[in-house]
N, CA, C and O atoms as a GROMACS GRO file, in nm:
protein
  256
    1MET      N    1  -0.694  -2.638  -1.413
    1MET     CA    2  -0.681  -2.493  -1.408
    1MET      C    3  -0.550  -2.456  -1.340
    1MET      O    4  -0.516  -2.508  -1.233
    2LEU      N    5  -0.476  -2.367  -1.402
    2LEU     CA    6  -0.350  -2.324  -1.346
    2LEU      C    7  -0.373  -2.230  -1.228
    2LEU      O    8  -0.472  -2.157  -1.222
    3LYS      N    9  -0.279  -2.233  -1.138
    3LYS     CA   10  -0.286  -2.143  -1.024
    3LYS      C   11  -0.241  -2.003  -1.067
    3LYS      O   12  -0.141  -1.989  -1.137
    4LEU      N   13  -0.316  -1.902  -1.027
    4LEU     CA   14  -0.277  -1.764  -1.056
    4LEU      C   15  -0.169  -1.721  -0.957
    4LEU      O   16  -0.173  -1.758  -0.840
    5LYS      N   17  -0.075  -1.644  -1.006
    5LYS     CA   18   0.035  -1.598  -0.921
    5LYS      C   19   0.010  -1.456  -0.873
    5LYS      O   20  -0.048  -1.374  -0.944
    6ASN      N   21   0.057  -1.429  -0.752
    6ASN     CA   22   0.056  -1.294  -0.699
    6ASN      C   23   0.173  -1.216  -0.756
    6ASN      O   24   0.278  -1.274  -0.785
    7ARG      N   25   0.157  -1.086  -0.771
    7ARG     CA   26   0.270  -0.999  -0.801
    7ARG      C   27   0.342  -0.974  -0.669
    7ARG      O   28   0.285  -0.917  -0.576
    8LYS      N   29   0.466  -1.016  -0.662
    8LYS     CA   30   0.538  -1.009  -0.536
    8LYS      C   31   0.560  -0.865  -0.490
    8LYS      O   32   0.560  -0.838  -0.370
    9ALA      N   33   0.579  -0.774  -0.584
    9ALA     CA   34   0.598  -0.633  -0.545
    9ALA      C   35   0.471  -0.578  -0.481
    9ALA      O   36   0.478  -0.504  -0.383
   10ALA      N   37   0.356  -0.613  -0.537
   10ALA     CA   38   0.229  -0.566  -0.481
   10ALA      C   39   0.200  -0.633  -0.348
   10ALA      O   40   0.142  -0.573  -0.258
   11LEU      N   41   0.241  -0.758  -0.336
   11LEU     CA   42   0.218  -0.832  -0.211
   11LEU      C   43   0.293  -0.767  -0.095
   11LEU      O   44   0.245  -0.770   0.018
   12LYS      N   45   0.411  -0.708  -0.124
   12LYS     CA   46   0.489  -0.643  -0.019
   12LYS      C   47   0.435  -0.504   0.016
   12LYS      O   48   0.460  -0.454   0.125
   13ARG      N   49   0.361  -0.442  -0.075
   13ARG     CA   50   0.319  -0.303  -0.055
   13ARG      C   51   0.177  -0.288  -0.002
   13ARG      O   52   0.147  -0.189   0.065
   14TYR      N   53   0.090  -0.383  -0.030
   14TYR     CA   54  -0.052  -0.368   0.005
   14TYR      C   55  -0.097  -0.480   0.096
   14TYR      O   56  -0.048  -0.593   0.089
   15LYS      N   57  -0.192  -0.447   0.184
   15LYS     CA   58  -0.252  -0.544   0.274
   15LYS      C   59  -0.402  -0.535   0.259
   15LYS      O   60  -0.459  -0.426   0.259
   16LYS      N   61  -0.467  -0.650   0.247
   16LYS     CA   62  -0.612  -0.652   0.227
   16LYS      C   63  -0.683  -0.651   0.362
   16LYS      O   64  -0.642  -0.722   0.455
   17THR      N   65  -0.789  -0.571   0.373
   17THR     CA   66  -0.868  -0.565   0.495
   17THR      C   67  -0.985  -0.662   0.483
   17THR      O   68  -1.009  -0.719   0.377
   18ALA      N   69  -1.057  -0.679   0.592
   18ALA     CA   70  -1.171  -0.770   0.593
   18ALA      C   71  -1.285  -0.717   0.507
   18ALA      O   72  -1.365  -0.795   0.455
   19ALA      N   73  -1.292  -0.586   0.490
   19ALA     CA   74  -1.399  -0.526   0.408
   19ALA      C   75  -1.368  -0.531   0.260
   19ALA      O   76  -1.451  -0.492   0.178
   20GLY      N   77  -1.247  -0.578   0.223
   20GLY     CA   78  -1.211  -0.586   0.083
   20GLY      C   79  -1.131  -0.467   0.032
   20GLY      O   80  -1.097  -0.460  -0.086
   21ASN      N   81  -1.100  -0.373   0.121
   21ASN     CA   82  -1.017  -0.260   0.082
   21ASN      C   83  -0.869  -0.298   0.095
   21ASN      O   84  -0.836  -0.405   0.145
   22TYR      N   85  -0.782  -0.208   0.050
   22TYR     CA   86  -0.638  -0.232   0.060
   22TYR      C   87  -0.574  -0.118   0.136
   22TYR      O   88  -0.611  -0.002   0.120
   23LEU      N   89  -0.477  -0.152   0.219
   23LEU     CA   90  -0.403  -0.054   0.295
   23LEU      C   91  -0.267  -0.032   0.231
   23LEU      O   92  -0.209  -0.123   0.172
   24ARG      N   93  -0.216   0.091   0.243
   24ARG     CA   94  -0.085   0.124   0.188
   24ARG      C   95  -0.017   0.222   0.281
   24ARG      O   96  -0.080   0.286   0.366
   25ARG      N   97   0.115   0.234   0.263
   25ARG     CA   98   0.192   0.332   0.338
   25ARG      C   99   0.209   0.457   0.254
   25ARG      O  100   0.190   0.455   0.132
   26HIS      N  101   0.246   0.566   0.320
   26HIS     CA  102   0.274   0.690   0.249
   26HIS      C  103   0.412   0.684   0.183
   26HIS      O  104   0.500   0.610   0.227
   27ALA      N  105   0.428   0.761   0.078
   27ALA     CA  106   0.558   0.777   0.015
   27ALA      C  107   0.640   0.883   0.089
   27ALA      O  108   0.588   0.949   0.179
   28TYR      N  109   0.766   0.898   0.053
   28TYR     CA  110   0.857   1.001   0.106
   28TYR      C  111   0.894   0.979   0.252
   28TYR      O  112   0.924   1.075   0.322
   29LYS      N  113   0.892   0.857   0.299
   29LYS     CA  114   0.930   0.828   0.437
   29LYS      C  115   1.052   0.738   0.441
   29LYS      O  116   1.090   0.692   0.549
   30GLY      N  117   1.116   0.711   0.327
   30GLY     CA  118   1.224   0.615   0.322
   30GLY      C  119   1.360   0.672   0.357
   30GLY      O  120   1.441   0.604   0.420
   31HIS      N  121   1.388   0.795   0.318
   31HIS     CA  122   1.520   0.853   0.342
   31HIS      C  123   1.508   1.005   0.338
   31HIS      O  124   1.400   1.059   0.315
   32LEU      N  125   1.621   1.073   0.361
   32LEU     CA  126   1.626   1.220   0.368
   32LEU      C  127   1.527   1.275   0.471
   32LEU      O  128   1.449   1.365   0.443
   33LEU      N  129   1.533   1.218   0.591
   33LEU     CA  130   1.436   1.254   0.694
   33LEU      C  131   1.482   1.368   0.783
   33LEU      O  132   1.403   1.418   0.863
   34MET      N  133   1.607   1.412   0.771
   34MET     CA  134   1.656   1.515   0.862
   34MET      C  135   1.593   1.651   0.837
   34MET      O  136   1.571   1.728   0.931
   35HIS      N  137   1.564   1.683   0.710
   35HIS     CA  138   1.509   1.816   0.682
   35HIS      C  139   1.358   1.819   0.688
   35HIS      O  140   1.297   1.925   0.673
   36LYS      N  141   1.294   1.704   0.711
   36LYS     CA  142   1.148   1.700   0.724
   36LYS      C  143   1.111   1.725   0.870
   36LYS      O  144   1.181   1.682   0.961
   37SER      N  145   1.000   1.793   0.890
   37SER     CA  146   0.958   1.825   1.025
   37SER      C  147   0.902   1.700   1.093
   37SER      O  148   0.867   1.602   1.028
   38LYS      N  149   0.895   1.707   1.225
   38LYS     CA  150   0.840   1.595   1.302
   38LYS      C  151   0.694   1.573   1.266
   38LYS      O  152   0.648   1.459   1.261
   39THR      N  153   0.622   1.681   1.242
   39THR     CA  154   0.481   1.670   1.206
   39THR      C  155   0.464   1.597   1.073
   39THR      O  156   0.377   1.511   1.060
   40GLN      N  157   0.546   1.633   0.976
   40GLN     CA  158   0.536   1.569   0.845
   40GLN      C  159   0.570   1.420   0.854
   40GLN      O  160   0.501   1.337   0.795
   41LYS      N  161   0.676   1.388   0.928
   41LYS     CA  162   0.715   1.248   0.942
   41LYS      C  163   0.608   1.167   1.015
   41LYS      O  164   0.584   1.051   0.981
   42ARG      N  165   0.544   1.228   1.114
   42ARG     CA  166   0.438   1.159   1.187
   42ARG      C  167   0.318   1.132   1.098
   42ARG      O  168   0.258   1.025   1.104
   43LYS      N  169   0.282   1.230   1.014
   43LYS     CA  170   0.170   1.212   0.923
   43LYS      C  171   0.200   1.110   0.814
   43LYS      O  172   0.110   1.040   0.767
   44LEU      N  173   0.328   1.100   0.773
   44LEU     CA  174   0.365   1.002   0.672
   44LEU      C  175   0.370   0.861   0.728
   44LEU      O  176   0.372   0.765   0.651
   45SER      N  177   0.372   0.846   0.860
   45SER     CA  178   0.378   0.713   0.921
   45SER      C  179   0.243   0.644   0.925
   45SER      O  180   0.236   0.523   0.948
   46ILE      N  181   0.135   0.717   0.903
   46ILE     CA  182   0.001   0.661   0.914
   46ILE      C  183  -0.028   0.573   0.792
   46ILE      O  184   0.001   0.611   0.679
   47THR      N  185  -0.086   0.456   0.816
   47THR     CA  186  -0.130   0.367   0.709
   47THR      C  187  -0.270   0.410   0.667
   47THR      O  188  -0.356   0.434   0.751
   48ILE      N  189  -0.292   0.421   0.536
   48ILE     CA  190  -0.420   0.468   0.486
   48ILE      C  191  -0.477   0.370   0.383
   48ILE      O  192  -0.406   0.282   0.335
   49CYS      N  193  -0.603   0.386   0.353
   49CYS     CA  194  -0.668   0.303   0.252
   49CYS      C  195  -0.633   0.353   0.113
   49CYS      O  196  -0.615   0.473   0.091
   50VAL      N  197  -0.625   0.260   0.020
   50VAL     CA  198  -0.598   0.294  -0.119
   50VAL      C  199  -0.723   0.359  -0.178
   50VAL      O  200  -0.835   0.328  -0.137
   51SER      N  201  -0.705   0.448  -0.272
   51SER     CA  202  -0.816   0.514  -0.340
   51SER      C  203  -0.904   0.410  -0.409
   51SER      O  204  -0.852   0.312  -0.463
   52PRO      N  205  -1.035   0.428  -0.409
   52PRO     CA  206  -1.124   0.332  -0.476
   52PRO      C  207  -1.094   0.315  -0.625
   52PRO      O  208  -1.123   0.210  -0.683
   53ASN      N  209  -1.037   0.418  -0.688
   53ASN     CA  210  -1.002   0.407  -0.830
   53ASN      C  211  -0.888   0.308  -0.853
   53ASN      O  212  -0.876   0.253  -0.962
   54ASP      N  213  -0.806   0.286  -0.752
   54ASP     CA  214  -0.691   0.197  -0.767
   54ASP      C  215  -0.719   0.055  -0.717
   54ASP      O  216  -0.631  -0.030  -0.725
   55ASN      N  217  -0.838   0.029  -0.665
   55ASN     CA  218  -0.867  -0.103  -0.611
   55ASN      C  219  -0.866  -0.211  -0.719
   55ASN      O  220  -0.817  -0.322  -0.695
   56LYS      N  221  -0.919  -0.182  -0.837
   56LYS     CA  222  -0.930  -0.285  -0.942
   56LYS      C  223  -0.793  -0.333  -0.989
   56LYS      O  224  -0.772  -0.454  -0.997
   57PRO      N  225  -0.697  -0.243  -1.022
   57PRO     CA  226  -0.565  -0.294  -1.062
   57PRO      C  227  -0.494  -0.374  -0.953
   57PRO      O  228  -0.425  -0.471  -0.982
   58ILE      N  229  -0.511  -0.332  -0.828
   58ILE     CA  230  -0.447  -0.405  -0.718
   58ILE      C  231  -0.512  -0.542  -0.702
   58ILE      O  232  -0.444  -0.640  -0.673
   59LYS      N  233  -0.643  -0.548  -0.721
   59LYS     CA  234  -0.712  -0.676  -0.710
   59LYS      C  235  -0.665  -0.774  -0.818
   59LYS      O  236  -0.658  -0.894  -0.793
   60LEU      N  237  -0.632  -0.724  -0.937
   60LEU     CA  238  -0.579  -0.809  -1.042
   60LEU      C  239  -0.438  -0.859  -1.007
   60LEU      O  240  -0.402  -0.971  -1.043
   61MET      N  241  -0.360  -0.777  -0.939
   61MET     CA  242  -0.225  -0.816  -0.902
   61MET      C  243  -0.223  -0.915  -0.786
   61MET      O  244  -0.130  -0.994  -0.772
   62LEU      N  245  -0.327  -0.910  -0.702
   62LEU     CA  246  -0.334  -0.997  -0.584
   62LEU      C  247  -0.462  -1.080  -0.588
   62LEU      O  248  -0.559  -1.047  -0.520
   63PRO      N  249  -0.464  -1.188  -0.666
   63PRO     CA  250  -0.588  -1.265  -0.680
   63PRO      C  251  -0.628  -1.342  -0.555
   63PRO      O  252  -0.745  -1.375  -0.539
   64TYR      N  253  -0.533  -1.372  -0.464
   64TYR     CA  254  -0.566  -1.451  -0.346
   64TYR      C  255  -0.548  -1.370  -0.220
   64TYR      O  256  -0.572  -1.421  -0.110
   0.00000   0.00000   0.00000
């Protein structure tokens, strides 16, 4: 049996939790931060769980 490969892009973006969920970062935090408020930047820094609808495609990209 051949070894399944991880998608490297997905491996860098998602982290699997012990419960089987995936964590992700918010978008819009990479650049152009001067015109964003401190509150918005603080809220974008929080790591959140991926939507349950997106768990199946991510699980296919990250078999291990």
